C-alpha positions as CSV (number, residue, x, y, z in Angstrom):
1,M,16.0,-5.6,28.4
2,K,18.8,-6.7,26.0
3,D,18.5,-6.5,22.3
4,I,20.3,-9.0,20.0
5,L,21.0,-7.8,16.5
6,F,21.5,-10.2,13.6
7,Q,22.7,-8.7,10.3
8,F,23.0,-10.7,7.1
9,A,24.5,-9.9,3.7
10,Y,22.1,-12.1,1.9
11,I,18.6,-13.4,2.6
12,E,19.8,-16.9,1.8
13,E,21.9,-16.9,5.0
14,L,18.9,-16.3,7.1
15,Q,16.9,-18.9,5.2
16,D,19.6,-21.5,5.7
17,M,19.8,-20.8,9.4
18,L,16.1,-21.1,9.9
19,S,15.6,-24.2,7.8
20,A,18.3,-26.0,9.8
21,E,16.5,-25.3,13.1
22,A,12.9,-25.5,12.0
23,D,12.0,-28.5,14.1
24,E,13.1,-27.0,17.4
25,R,12.5,-23.3,16.6
26,E,15.8,-22.4,18.2
27,I,19.0,-20.8,16.9
28,D,22.4,-20.6,18.4
29,L,23.3,-17.5,20.4
30,P,26.0,-15.5,18.6
31,F,29.6,-16.5,19.3
32,G,31.1,-14.4,22.0
33,S,27.7,-13.3,23.5
34,E,28.0,-12.8,27.2
35,G,25.8,-11.8,30.2
36,F,22.8,-13.9,29.2
37,L,21.0,-16.2,31.6
38,D,18.8,-19.3,31.1
39,G,15.2,-18.2,30.9
40,Q,16.0,-14.6,30.1
41,W,13.7,-12.9,27.5
42,V,15.3,-10.7,24.9
43,L,14.4,-8.9,21.7
44,A,16.0,-10.3,18.6
45,T,16.2,-8.0,15.6
46,F,17.1,-9.4,12.1
47,I,18.4,-7.0,9.4
48,I,18.9,-7.7,5.7
49,G,19.8,-4.6,3.7
50,D,17.3,-1.9,4.5
51,R,14.6,-4.3,5.9
52,S,14.3,-5.6,9.5
53,T,11.9,-7.4,11.8
54,S,11.9,-7.9,15.6
55,V,10.6,-10.9,17.6
56,A,10.8,-11.9,21.2
57,G,13.0,-14.8,22.2
58,C,13.9,-16.7,25.3
59,I,17.5,-17.7,26.2
60,M,17.7,-21.5,26.8
61,D,20.7,-23.4,28.2
62,R,20.6,-26.9,26.7
63,G,24.0,-27.9,28.1
64,I,25.7,-27.4,24.8
65,G,25.8,-23.6,24.8
66,L,23.1,-20.9,24.9
67,Q,20.4,-20.9,22.3
68,L,17.5,-18.5,21.5
69,A,14.1,-20.2,21.4
70,F,11.0,-18.7,19.8
71,S,7.3,-19.3,20.0
72,E,5.5,-20.7,17.0
73,R,4.1,-17.3,16.1
74,D,7.4,-15.5,16.4
75,W,9.1,-18.2,14.4
76,T,6.5,-17.8,11.7
77,T,7.2,-14.1,11.6
78,L,10.9,-14.9,11.0
79,T,10.2,-17.4,8.3
80,D,7.8,-15.0,6.6
81,F,10.4,-12.3,6.7
82,S,13.0,-14.7,5.2
83,E,10.8,-15.4,2.3
84,L,10.5,-11.8,1.1
85,S,12.3,-10.9,-2.1
86,P,16.0,-10.0,-1.7
87,P,16.8,-6.3,-1.3
88,Q,18.0,-4.5,-4.4
89,S,21.2,-3.6,-2.7
90,G,22.8,-4.8,0.5
91,P,25.9,-4.7,2.7
92,P,29.2,-6.2,1.7
93,S,29.2,-10.0,1.2
94,V,30.2,-10.8,4.8
95,R,27.9,-11.5,7.7
96,C,28.2,-8.7,10.3
97,P,28.7,-9.9,13.9
98,P,25.6,-9.7,16.0
99,I,25.7,-7.1,18.8
100,T,23.6,-6.6,22.0
101,E,22.3,-3.4,23.4
102,T,19.6,-2.2,25.8
103,V,16.2,-1.3,24.4
104,S,14.7,1.9,25.7
105,T,11.0,2.1,26.5
106,E,11.0,5.8,27.3
107,G,8.1,7.8,25.9
108,T,6.0,4.7,25.2
109,H,2.3,4.8,26.4
110,V,0.5,1.5,26.9
111,L,-3.3,1.2,27.6
112,V,-4.3,-1.8,29.7
113,V,-7.9,-2.9,29.5
114,D,-8.9,-5.5,32.1
115,G,-12.1,-5.9,34.0
116,E,-10.5,-7.5,37.1
117,F,-9.0,-4.8,39.3
118,E,-6.3,-7.1,40.7
119,T,-5.0,-8.4,37.4
120,R,-5.3,-5.0,35.9
121,T,-3.2,-3.5,38.7
122,V,-0.5,-6.3,38.4
123,T,-0.2,-5.8,34.6
124,Q,0.1,-2.1,35.0
125,Q,2.8,-2.5,37.7
126,L,4.7,-4.9,35.5
127,L,4.7,-2.6,32.6
128,E,5.5,0.5,34.6
129,G,8.4,-1.4,36.2
130,A,9.7,-2.1,32.7
131,G,9.7,1.7,32.0
132,Y,6.4,2.3,30.2
133,A,3.8,5.0,30.8
134,V,0.6,3.1,31.5
135,T,-3.1,4.0,31.7
136,A,-5.3,1.2,33.0
137,V,-9.1,1.0,32.6
138,G,-11.7,-1.6,33.5
139,S,-13.9,-1.8,30.4
140,A,-13.8,-1.5,26.6
141,E,-16.2,1.5,26.8
142,H,-13.8,3.3,29.1
143,A,-10.9,2.4,26.8
144,I,-12.7,3.9,23.8
145,E,-13.1,7.1,25.8
146,E,-9.4,7.2,26.6
147,L,-8.4,6.5,23.0
148,S,-10.6,9.4,21.9
149,H,-8.4,12.0,23.6
150,R,-5.1,10.2,24.4
151,D,-2.3,9.0,22.1
152,V,-1.5,5.4,22.8
153,D,1.3,3.3,21.3
154,L,-0.1,-0.1,22.2
155,V,-3.1,-1.8,23.9
156,V,-3.0,-4.8,26.3
157,C,-6.5,-6.2,26.5
158,E,-8.1,-9.0,28.4
159,R,-10.4,-11.1,26.2
160,T,-13.2,-11.2,28.7
161,L,-14.5,-7.8,29.7
162,P,-17.7,-6.4,31.3
163,G,-20.0,-5.0,28.6
164,M,-18.3,-5.0,25.2
165,S,-16.0,-8.0,24.9
166,G,-12.3,-7.7,24.2
167,L,-12.9,-9.3,20.7
168,D,-15.5,-6.6,19.8
169,F,-13.2,-3.9,21.2
170,C,-10.3,-5.1,19.1
171,R,-12.5,-5.3,16.0
172,R,-13.7,-1.8,16.5
173,M,-10.2,-0.5,16.9
174,K,-9.0,-2.1,13.7
175,Q,-11.9,-0.6,11.8
176,D,-11.0,2.9,12.9
177,C,-8.5,4.5,10.5
178,K,-7.0,6.5,13.4
179,L,-6.5,3.4,15.6
180,C,-6.0,0.5,13.2
181,S,-2.2,0.7,13.4
182,V,-2.0,0.5,17.2
183,P,-0.9,-3.0,18.1
184,V,-3.1,-5.1,20.4
185,V,-1.9,-7.8,22.8
186,F,-4.6,-10.1,24.0
187,L,-4.3,-11.6,27.6
188,T,-6.3,-14.6,28.6
189,T,-6.4,-17.6,30.9
190,H,-7.5,-19.8,28.0
191,A,-5.1,-20.8,25.2
192,A,-7.4,-23.1,23.1
193,Q,-6.6,-23.0,19.4
194,H,-10.0,-21.8,18.4
195,R,-9.8,-18.9,20.9
196,V,-6.4,-17.9,19.6
197,A,-7.8,-18.0,16.0
198,E,-10.7,-15.8,17.0
199,A,-8.4,-13.2,18.5
200,F,-6.3,-12.9,15.4
201,Q,-9.3,-12.8,13.1
202,C,-10.5,-9.8,15.1
203,G,-7.2,-8.1,14.5
204,A,-5.1,-9.0,17.5
205,D,-1.3,-8.7,17.0
206,E,-0.2,-10.9,19.8
207,Y,-1.7,-13.4,22.3
208,M,-0.4,-14.2,25.8
209,T,-1.7,-16.7,28.3
210,K,-1.8,-15.9,32.0
211,P,0.1,-16.1,34.2
212,F,3.1,-14.5,32.5
213,R,6.3,-12.8,33.7
214,E,7.3,-9.2,33.2
215,P,10.3,-10.0,30.9
216,E,8.1,-12.0,28.5
217,L,5.4,-9.3,28.5
218,S,8.0,-6.5,28.0
219,A,9.8,-8.4,25.2
220,R,6.5,-9.0,23.3
221,V,5.4,-5.4,23.7
222,I,8.7,-4.1,22.4
223,S,8.6,-6.6,19.5
224,L,5.2,-5.4,18.4
225,L,6.2,-1.7,18.7
226,R,9.3,-2.4,16.5
227,R,7.2,-4.2,13.9
228,S,4.6,-1.5,13.7
229,N,7.4,1.2,13.4
230,R,6.1,3.0,16.6
231,R,8.1,4.1,19.6
232,A,10.2,2.2,22.1
233,G,13.7,1.7,20.7
C-alpha cells in the first residue's frame, strides 16, 4: 500500500486547504504524483513540525485530475489535527513537496473476533494477504483468553458475537490498563447512526460496514496503528 506524505511549514496552510474543500471532503493529489488509480486506497500522513496524523483516503478521478477523498470520520480527524496549537518551532517557511512510499506491515499482529466462521476466515485471509500476522477467534471470551497471553497490535471485532457482545468486549478492553491503547475496528452489516454512536461510546476507534475490500480495510488498520504510535510503518 502506498503512503502519501504531506508536510507543512505552518498549520495555517493545512487549515486553508481543508476549509476550501470542506463541502466535498476531498483534496487535490500532489502535483507530479504518479502510479495512482481511481478507487485505490492509500494512507495519507500530514506533518506539521514535530506532530503528525495519518488517515485513510481513496483516490478519485473526477475528470479534472486525481483527488484524495476522505470519510466523514477521517476528515474530522484531519480538521481536529489542524485546530491544534501551532508547534513552537517548525521547518523553513516553505511547503515541502509530498512524497509517496510503501507502508510496511511486517511484525504487526491483528486479532480478528467474529462468530461466523466464513466471514472470520475471509477477514483473516484479507489481512494476511496484506502482510499482517493474524489470529482469528469466534467469541469475545476466546479473544479475552488470547489477549491474556499474546501481544496484539490491533483488534478487528464483529459487533454481534455469541455470548459476550462486541460492544461489551470493546468496553472491557478499554477499561483494562494493559489493553486500553490497543485500537479496535468494529465490523458490522448495519451502519445506522445510533449503532455507530454506540460503538464509539464503548471505545471503538474505527467502524467499517460489510462488505468491504482489502485495500480499504488495510488502509484503515494502518491509519489506526499510526495514530496510536504502535507498529506497522
